[in-house]
N, C-alpha and C positions, 0 to 999 in steps of 0.2 A: 274375325274378319273372313268372308269367304275367299274360296280359293280364288274364282273370278277376279274379285276385287283385287287380291293381292297382285296377281298377273297384271291387272289394268294399271295399277299404281307402278309397277315396275316398267311397263310398255311406255308410260308418259314421261318418265324420266330419261329413259334412252332416246326417244324421240327428240325431246326438248335438248338434249346434249347433241345429237346428230346435227340438227338443224344449226345451232350455235355454233359448233364447231365448223360446220361448213363456211358460214359467214367469216370466222375469225381466220379460217386458211386462206380464204381468197384475200382478206383484208392485208393479212403478213406477208403473204408472198408478194402482193403487188407494192406494199410499202416497203418492203426489204429491198425489191429489185429496183423500183424508181427512186427509192430513197437512200441507196447505196449503203445499205447496213447489212452486213454478213450476219449479225446476231440475230436480226428480225426476220431475215429469209430463212434461217436455220430453224426459227421458232415456227415459221410458216410451215416448213416441211414436216416438222414434227406435228402440226395438227394434221397433215395429210396423214401421217403414221395412224393417228388417232382414229381416222376415218376406218381403218383397218380393224382397230381395236373394238370400235363401237358396232360394226357389222358383224363381227365375230361374237359380241356379246347379243346382239339382237337374236343370230342364229341359235346360240346356247340357249337363251330364254325360252325360245319356241320351242326346243327339244326337250329341256328341262320341264316344262309344264306339262309335258304329257302323263297321263296316269300311270300306275303299275300295270303291267302285263306279265304274261307266262315268262317270257324271257328276262324281265327287269322287274323282278317283285319287290324291288325297293323303290321303284319309280325311276325317274331319269334325271334327277337333281344333279347328280355328280357332273352333268355337262356343262353346269355353272362354274364348277372348279376348274374344269379342264380349260374353259372359256377364259377365266383370270390367270392361268398359266401362259395361254399364249399372249394376253394382253402383256404379262410381265416380260415376255421375250421380246415383244416389240417395243416396250419401254427400253430393255437393255440395247435392243439395235439403234435406236433413235439415239441414246446417249452416246454408244460408240461412234456413230454417224457425226454427230457435232463436235465430239472431242477430237477425232481426226482432221476436220476441216479447220479448227481453230489453231491445232497445233502446226499444220501445213501453212496456214497463212502468218502465223508469228514467224515460223522460221523463216519463210520467203519475205518476210518486212512488207507484205502485201496489204497495206491499210488504207481504207477510204475514208472520206469525210462523209458522215450520214446526213440525210435531209430531215426537216424537223418534222416530216409526216411519219418517219420512222418512230421518232419519238412518241408521238401520238398513238401509235399503233400499239407499241410495247405497254402505253399507260392502260388504253381500254382493255387490253387482254386480262390485265391483272384484275381489274374491277370485275370483269364480267366471268372469268374463270373461279375467282373464289366464290363468286355467288353460285356458280353451278356446283363447286365442291360442297357448299353447306347446304344447298338444295338436295343433291344426290346422296350425300352421306345420312342425312336425315331421315331419307325413305329407305336406304340401304340398310342402316341398323334398324329400322323399324320392322322392315321385312326379314333381316338377317340372310340378305341375298350376297353371297360371295361375288357374283359377277358385278352388282351394282356397287358393292364396295371398291371393287378395284377400279371400276369406272372413276368412281368418286376420287380415288387416290390421283387417278390420272389426271383429272382435272386439277388437283392441287398441285401436281407436279408441273402443270403448265403455268399456274399461277407463281410457283417459286422461279421457275425457269424465265419468265417475264420481267421478274422483279431485278434479277440479275442483268437481263437485256436491258432493260430500262437504265440500270446504272451505266452500264457499258456504252450504250448508244447515246445516252445523255453526255457522258464525259468526252466520247468520240466527238460529239456534235460541237462542243466547247475547245476542241484542240487536241484532246488526249487519245489520237485514233487508235492506238494499240488498244485502248480498253474495251474496244468493240470483240475483237476474236478472244481477249482473256475472259471477258464475261461470258462467251458462248461457252468458252472450255470449263469455266468453273461451273456452270450451269449442268453439265453432263454428269457431275459428280451427285448433284441433288436428284438427278434422274436415276443414276445406277441404285441409290439407295432406296427410292420409291419401287422401283423395279424388284428390288430383293425382298423387300416388305410383302409386295402383292405375291411374289412367287412363294415366300415361306408361307403365307397365311392359306394359298390354294394348296400347297403340297400336303400341308398338316391334314387339311380335309379328307384330302384322295388317299391318304395313308391312314384314316380312321383314327385320327386324332381325337382326345376327349374335347368336349366342349368346355366353356368356361365352368370352374368348380362352383362359382356362385348360384349357377342355373341348376347343376346335380344337386348340389345342397339344398336349395328351394324345392325341388321337386320330392326330394327325399322326406323333407319336413311335411309336405303336402299328402305324400301318401300315407305317412304315419298316422295322420290325424283320423284318416277313415276307418270306421269302425270294422272291426274284425283283423286288421293288421296289426300283428305285434311288433314288427320291426321290419326296416327294410335292410335285408341281408347284404345286398350288393346293388350299384347302380353303375351303369355305364351308357355311354352316348357315342354318336357319331352324326356328323353332317351330311346332308344330301341336298344340296344347293340350298333353297331357302329353308329347308325343314330339318328338324334335328329328331334322329330316330333315339329312343330311349330302351334299355333293356334293363329290366326289375327283376329282383330276386326277392320275394316277399315271404317272411316267417308269418305261419298262421296255425290256429290251433290243429292238432294232427288227428284230432277225433271229427274235424268239419268233413262233411259230405262233399263230393266233388261238385256238386250243384252249388251248395252254398259258397264254396272258395271260389268257383266261377263268377258268381254275383258280385262277390266283394272285388276280385280282379276287375270286372267291368266297372264297377263304382271308381275304382281308383283311376282307371284309362280316363272315364268322364269327367272326373274333377282335373286331371291335367289339361285336358283337352280345352276345358272352359277356361284356364287360367292360362295357357300358354298357347296361343294361336301357330306359333312357328314349330310344334311338336307335330310332326307328321304320323309317328306310330308309337306305340307303346307296347313292347313285348313283355310279357310277364311270366316269371315262373315260380311256383310255390313250394316252399320248404316246410316241413314240420318244426314248430316252433320248441326251441330247448330239446331237441333230441339229434342225436349225431346223425350226419348226413355227410355223403361226400360228393362234391362237385366234380365232375368229370369235364376236362378240358384237355384240349391236345395243343393249344397254342402256346 
């Protein structure tokens, strides 16, 4: 997949999420206000927070697609992980705000009887947000984009939130008024969990955490098939936005010329690039096969 095509797919997902979220935000705020539902109105405020998250992601994707330069030799992909961190903080803040409002309403025994329009708004949000989650997660996983995966999880958070909201507002509609603020409060804990998962994944990438072991094992197997490679001595990887950067140490015949070993290393890079579109770069170090050698490192 070409670079521009990857970024084009990411842009489409973000754009669709942005405009759908705008519709849901207006719908839930109006339904919550005129339908006398604290849970639905809180859901609408959550959608307003999502606007900030999506705008942040759009900016991050624009920065992250810049090619490498003299001051950023590994590209600008980490902007996506920074964006995911910011999205997670917004998710945490939204959860805290909803929990606070639900607790104060329960303590004050300030219960209202919601209207049927609030029930309909919660139901529609579940359907639309779950569709957005599946749509965004499929593309985010395909592109291995931290920002898109964070946005997808945010859509799933909204769907879960709206399930609890629907239960609470429907119960309150049929006379159990306390269920409306209780539903809002319980929803906040689901929100905290999704915020933590988003934060943990982004922090892992920012700290140069290893990619999945399955990916590294598959690349190792692929490299060792190339003629001239005796063995993969070591493999490491780290993420930079939608791309993975791989470090390989290859054991080769010690009598091989520099030109020959360079040609083999190039062949290894080509076969990895052909097989894995999300690998952005492969840095290769060559060791003499079956000869003692020292790997110098200070980390």
